[in-house]
C-alpha positions as MATLAB code, in Angstrom:
seq = 'MTLRKSHRRITASAMAGFSPSTGARLETDPRLPSQK';
ca = [
       6.188   -6.641   -8.850;
       7.431  -10.196   -8.614;
      10.940   -8.984   -7.965;
       9.637   -7.597   -4.649;
       9.411  -11.161   -3.274;
      13.209  -11.471   -3.226;
      14.480   -7.851   -3.222;
      13.865   -4.642   -1.347;
      11.447   -2.144   -2.878;
      14.206    0.178   -4.071;
      16.128   -2.626   -5.789;
      13.079   -4.275   -7.269;
      11.834   -0.948   -8.648;
      15.127   -0.182  -10.253;
      15.334   -3.659  -11.812;
      11.788   -3.309  -13.158;
      12.583    0.157  -14.643;
      10.545    2.576  -12.519;
      11.062    4.804   -9.486;
      10.856    3.638   -5.849;
       7.876    5.909   -5.262;
       6.013    4.205   -8.084;
       6.987    0.850   -6.565;
       5.515    1.920   -3.239;
       2.285    3.082   -4.928;
       1.990   -0.196   -6.808;
       2.633   -2.150   -3.714;
      -0.221   -0.520   -1.804;
      -2.695   -0.549   -4.688;
      -1.760   -2.888   -7.586;
      -4.718   -1.838   -9.818;
      -3.992    0.034  -13.009;
      -5.095    3.678  -13.166;
      -7.803    2.797  -15.672;
      -9.242    0.291  -13.203;
      -9.598    2.784  -10.316;
];
């Protein structure tokens, strides 16, 4: 989420095309589900 460096989580998530809850999850653990 490189947009997160210059925007709030809600805005960055919307610009990237996914929900704010997904943005929060990716922010806490950026690994892909297949890597967990």
